[in-house]
C-alpha positions in Angstrom: 119.7 77.3 80.3 118.9 79.0 77.0 121.1 81.6 75.4 119.5 85.1 75.5 120.1 88.3 73.5 121.4 89.9 76.7 125.0 90.0 77.9 126.2 87.0 79.8 127.0 87.4 83.5 128.5 85.3 86.2 125.3 83.6 87.5 125.5 82.0 90.9 123.7 78.7 90.4 123.4 76.0 93.0 121.4 72.9 93.7 119.0 72.9 96.7 116.7 70.0 97.6 117.4 68.5 94.2 116.4 71.7 92.3 118.5 74.4 90.7 118.5 77.8 92.2 120.0 81.1 91.1 121.1 84.0 93.3 119.0 87.1 93.0 121.2 90.1 93.8 118.1 92.3 94.3 116.3 90.0 96.8 119.7 88.9 98.2 118.7 85.2 98.2 118.6 82.1 96.1 115.4 81.6 94.1 114.1 78.7 91.9 115.8 78.7 88.5 112.9 78.7 86.1 113.1 80.0 82.5 111.3 83.2 83.6 113.9 83.7 86.4 116.7 83.2 83.9 115.4 86.0 81.8 114.8 88.2 84.9 118.4 87.7 86.2 119.9 88.5 82.8 117.9 91.7 82.5 118.6 92.8 86.0 122.3 92.3 85.5 122.1 94.1 82.2 120.5 97.1 83.9 123.1 97.1 86.7 126.3 96.4 84.8 125.6 97.9 81.4 123.2 100.7 82.0 124.4 101.7 85.5 120.9 101.6 87.0 121.2 101.9 90.8 120.5 98.6 92.6 118.9 100.5 95.5 116.2 101.7 93.1 115.2 98.2 91.9 112.9 95.7 93.4 111.9 92.2 92.3 108.5 90.5 93.1 106.8 93.7 94.3 103.2 94.4 95.0 101.9 97.8 93.7 98.5 99.4 93.9 97.0 100.4 90.5 93.6 102.0 90.2 92.6 100.6 93.6 93.7 97.0 92.9 96.9 95.3 94.1 99.1 93.8 91.4 102.3 91.8 91.6 105.1 93.0 89.4 108.2 91.0 88.4 110.5 94.1 88.7 109.9 97.7 89.5 112.5 100.4 88.7 112.1 103.5 90.9 113.0 107.1 90.5 115.0 108.8 93.2 111.8 110.0 94.8 110.7 106.3 95.0 107.9 106.6 92.5 107.7 103.8 90.0 109.6 104.6 86.8 109.1 101.3 85.0 107.4 98.0 85.7 108.8 94.9 84.0 107.0 91.7 83.4 109.2 88.7 82.4 108.2 85.7 80.3 110.2 82.6 79.5 111.8 82.8 76.1 109.4 80.3 74.6 106.3 82.2 75.6 104.6 83.9 72.7 103.5 87.5 73.6 99.8 87.6 72.7 97.3 90.3 73.7 96.2 88.1 76.6 99.8 87.8 77.9 100.3 91.5 77.3 97.2 92.4 79.3 98.5 90.5 82.3 
């Protein structure tokens, strides 16, 4: 996979049914290794190992309600009172961040 401007980590990568998968420490299971997932796992490990963010206050692939509509979020970081502190949307490294992408 591509080199990112995030610290390297010991990624657990395996092959399942002819496709590569990576272990997601937050969801505690292997997930498809896509370019977006590669970015997600690097950022999650950066938050855990380098910033000390508690794993118990992080969730991947979460649905939240915003202004009466349900939205899927790539990662949500919670405060200790379990209110959302930050919502993270990941894109593959080659995706240009346009206004349309940002509005997503």
